[in-house]
N, C-alpha and C positions, 0 to 999 in steps of 0.2 A: 332885343335883349330881354331876358327874363326879369320879371319884377318880383321882388320879395318884400313882404310886409313883416315888420318886426314889432311885436307888441311892446308898448312902453312898460317898463323902464330898462329894457335890455339893450342899452347903448353899446356895450362891449361886443355883443353879437353883431349888431348893425355895423360897427366899425370893422370887424373881422371880415364880414361879407363884402363891404365896400373895398377893403384892402385887396381882396381877391378879384375885384373888378365888376362886381354885381351891383345892380341898382337895388339898394336896400333902403326902404323908407320906414320911418318910425310912425306907427299909427296909434292913436289914442282911443278910437272907437272901433269896435269889432265890425260894424257895418262898412267901414272904409276899407277893410282888409279883403273883402270878397272879390275885388277886381284883380287880385294878385295871383301869380303862378304858385307861390309857396307862402304860407303864413307860419311865422315862428311865434308860438303862443305859450303862455304859462301852463295851460292845460286845455285839453280838447273838449272838455265838458261845456265850456262856455261858448263853443261854436256849434253845439248840437242843433240849435234852432235856426241856424243860418244855412243858406244854400250857396255854395261856391264851387267853382270848377277846379281850383288848385288843390295842392296837398297841404296838410297840416303837420308841422313838426312841433312836438311837445318839448319844452325846455327842461322839465323837472328831472333832476338827478344827472344831467349830462354836462360835460365841459363844453366850452366854446368851440374847441376843435372838433369834438364829436358832433355838435349841432351843425357846424359848417359842412362837415362831411355828409351828414344826413340830408341837408338841403341840396347839396350837389347831386347826391344819388337820386333824390326825388325829381330834380330837373332833368337828369339824364333819362330816367324812366319815362318822363313825359315827352321826351324828344326836344326839350327846350335848349339843351346844350349838347354838344357832341361828346362821344365817348360811351363806354359801357358803364352801366352801374357797377359800383364797387362790389356788390354781392355777386354779380355775374362774372366779374374778373376772377374771383377766387375759385370759381367752378370750372375754369377752362381745362384743367387736367394737365397742362404743360408742366407745372411744378411736380405733380405726381409722377409723370413719366420720367422727368429728369432725375428725381429721387430714386425711382426704381432702377434706372440705368446706372446711376452712381453706385447704388447698393450692390447691384449685380457685379459690376466691375471690381469693386473693393472686395466683395466676398470671393470672387474667383481668384483674385490675386492672392488673398490670404490663404486660400485653399492650396494654391500652387506652392506658396512658401512653406506651408506646413507639411506638404507631401514629402515622403521619404525618398528624395531623389538626390543625385549628386549635383554639384554646382553647375557642371556643364549641361546636364540634362535639363535642369531648371531654366538655364539661360536660353536653350533652344526652344523650350516650350513657351516661355514668355515672348520670345521674338516671333514665334509662329502665331500666337494669339494676337499680338499687336499688329502684325501684318494682315491678318484676316479682318481685324476691326477697321483697319485703314481702308481696305477695299470696299467695305460696306458703309463707309462714312458718307453722310449727306452734305458735308462741307460746312456744317453749322458751327463747328468749333467746340461743341459740347463734348464730343468724344475725347478731344485733346485735353480738355479740362479734367475729365474723369480720369484719364490716364495719368495725368500729372498728380492728381490727388491720390490716386491708388499707389503710385510710386512713392509718394511722400509717406503715406500710411504704412506701406510695406517697409520702408527704411526705418520708420519709428518702431515698428514691431520687431524688426531684426535687432535694432539697438537695445530695446528692452530685453529681448531674449538673451543677448550677449551679456548685458549687465546682470541679469538673474543668474546666468551660468557662472560668471565671475564671482558673484557673491557666494554661491554654493561652494565653488572651489576654495575660496578664502576660508569659509567656515570649516570645511573638511581639513584643510591644511593646518589651521589653527587648532583644531580638535586633535589632530595627530601630534602636533608639537606639545600640547598639554599632556597627552598620554605618555609621550616619550620622557617628559620632565618628571612625571610621577614615577615612571619605571626606574629612572636613574636615581631618584630620591629614595625609593624603597630599597634599591640595591645597596646604596650607601648606608642606609639605616641597618640593614641586615649585616653588612660588613662590620659596622660599628658595634653592634650587639654581640657578634661572634668574638670580637677582640676583647670585650669586657669579660667574657666567660673564660 
């Protein structure tokens, strides 16, 4: 089990590490800390003159949660606990590939919806595209999630386009009604003025 030295008075950090199952000991003297795998200290300058094999995590300006994460990352790098360091996890590229795939699927779906085709032609094209993507699926389920999201976004885009079209139609019809009422009023006014003469 990895050993972690926590400089006095950081009891909150010690308790957080112990809560996660680590052996975290409070040390009062810096010379006692050199036997530990990780040292949590106020600043690194005070350890410059000491020789130790572990890592040093500086407390200044970090939250307890950030410090615990840093300690775990140092332990993972040193091979004291299993798992990949958090920094290496972010560089796996899996998230990038999933985002790229999702963006491509959404973009192609929107392109199909915006294309000037009849409804039947569009349905056939979408079915063909879905069938071809099913045959190349690796079974991971990500393609199904992308399809579902793309279908949802396409429905939202279609709904917004319908709403916009209806709003334009309403404005045009209300504008025509306003013009008709002005025309009838001016006709009545001209009739009234001719009667007066």
